[in-house]
N, C-alpha and C positions, 0 to 999 in steps of 0.2 A: 265592450262598448263599440257600437257601430261608428265607423269613421265617416265624417261628412265629406260630400263631394268636393267642397271648397278646400279641404285639407290636402288634396292631391293637385299637383300642377298638371296642366294639359299635356305638357311634355312627358311627364311620368306615365300618364295614361296611354299616350301614343307608343311609348317605349314598351309598355306591358303588352299592348295589342300586337306589336311586331314580334316580340319574343314568344308569346304564348299562343298566338293565333296564326301568324303568317309564316315565320321561319320553321315552325314544326309541321307545316303543311305545304311544302314545296314552293313557297313564295320567298325566294332568296335572290332574285335578280337585284343587283345593287341599285339600279336606277329606280325601279318600282318601290323598293323598300325605302330609299331615300325620299322619294316623293311622298309616300304615305307617312313618313316620319315628320314631314314638314307641314302638310295641310291640316288645319284645325277642323276635324270632323264635326265638332260640336257647333261650328258656325253654319252647318248645313242641315240641322235638325231643329224642330220647334224648341224654344227656350226651355219649356217644361221637361224636355227629354234630354237635356244636355248631360245630365249625370249618367245616362246609359249609352251615350254616343259611341263609346269604344267597346261595348260588349259584343259578343259573338252572336248577334241577332239583327234582324231587319228592324228598321225604325219607321214607324208609321208617319206618313206625311199627309197633307191635305189631298182631297179629290181621290181618295182610295189608292194612293200611290205609296211607295215605300222606298227608303234608302237601303240598298243591299247590305248584308253583313260585310264586315271588312274582308273576310276571307274570300267571298265571292268576287269582290272588286279586285283584290290582289291576284287571284287566279286568272281572271279575265284579262287583266293588264299584262301579265306574264305571257299568256297565250297570244295576245295581240302583237307582242314584240315590236312596240312602237319605238321609232328612232327619231332623233331630232330632224325637223324639217318635213316630216311626213304629214300629209293632209288626211285628217281623220274626221269621219262623220260619227257623231255621238247621237244616238236616237233615244229620246226619253231622258233628257239631261236633268230633269227635276230641279233640285236645289243646287246643282252645280258641283257636287263633290268630285265626281269622276272627271268633269271638264277641267277642274282645277289641277287634278293630278296629271292629266294629259298635257296640259299647258306646261307644267313643270318638267315633263319629259321632253319638251321641245317641239311638240306637235303643233300644227296649225289646225285648231279645233273648230269644227262647225257643229254647234250644239243645238239640236232641234227639240222643242218642247211645246206641247199644245195647251198647257195650262198656264195662263198669264201670271197667276199669283205665284206659282212655283218658279217661273222664270224671273220674276221680280226679286224673289228671295235669293236666287242664284246670283243675279247681278249685284245685289247688295253685299253678298258674301265674297265675291271674287272680282278682282280688278286686274285683268290681264289682257293686254292687247292682242294676244295670240288666240283669243276666243271670240268667235262670231256667234252671237245669239240669234236664233231664228225661231219665231213663234209660228207654229202651224201644225198640221196633222202629222203624227209621228210616222205613219206608214208611207207618207209622201217623200220623206227625206228632204234633201236640198238639191234637186236636179240641176239647178242653174250653176252649182259649184262642182258638180261631178266631172270627172271620176275621182274617187277617193282611194288612197292606198290602204286604208283601214276603215272598217265600219264596226262600231261597237254598239250593241243594242242593250240598253239598261233595263232588263226585266225579262220575264219568261214569255216566250211566244209559242204559238202552236204551229204556225206556218210562216215562212219567210216570203214576204210580198215580192213579186217580180220587180216592182218599182224600186225597191232597195237593192236587190241583186244587180239590177242594171246600172246602179251608181257606183259599184265597186270596180276598180280598175282591173284589167286582166293581170293575173298574178298577185292581186291584192288579197288581203285576208279579212274575213268577217268573224267576229266572236259574239256569241249570244248565249241565252239559256233557252232550252226547248222543252216544252211540256209534252209528255206522252202518257196520257191517262193520269194516274196519280203520281207519276215520277217526273222529276225535273232534272235535266242534265245540262251541264255547260257544254257547248258545242263550238266548233270552229271549222272554217272551210276556206280554201284557197280557190279563187276563180280561175278555172282552166277551160279554155274553149267556150267561154261565155256562160259556163255553168258553175254554180257554187255548191258543191256537195258538202253536207255538214256531217261531221263525226263527233261523237261525244268524247270528253276527256275527264269528266268528273261528275258525280251525282251531288247536287247541291239544292238547298231549299231557297228558291228565288220567287219573289212575288210576281204574279202575272202582270203583263203590260197590256192595257186596254187597246183594242183595235187590231189584235193579231190572232183572233180566234180562227180555228179551222172552219171552213164552210160545212154546212150540214151534209152528212154522208161521206165526209173526207176520211180517208184511212191512211195511216202512215205506212 
């Protein structure tokens, strides 16, 4: 007999997510694991999809957006190496799941989102004074608050806009997912001499983020 969603506690589902998805795939940083064990992922998805909130898959949101699979989020946070007090720009915060995790990690979070309905959902799900919510174009970032020690882009991009690279502090780290044809890879880069070279560290299935397509004729 199938077991109903209501027969499991959310704590049990988070524990299963950590043991079966995260720890077995190099997400073992105690701070990241602790944050992901605490934030209710089901609060950041449509109510009808709460029963699949902890599955190893992306969750469809409104406006063609998606909440990344837990493993993608975990790997990105480990790569970002966020420490308490760091100023973090989160691009494409959607319903606020990663913003909530970053706040638990002790970051000063500047979460930018261009869809007002998604931001409203995030604000309803997360109450943390360490998060500043900004509604506006994703590729614009938050220049009035720059520079940032970390930039995390929540979704797959084809190119990194100069506007965002300029907002990363020298020596700061950027983590994103980058599409190259049919392949999507998690990438990271440390700003050195004003340049942010990106290198891949894992192949992952990440939903594309609107507004970051490569110009016609662009070649990697």
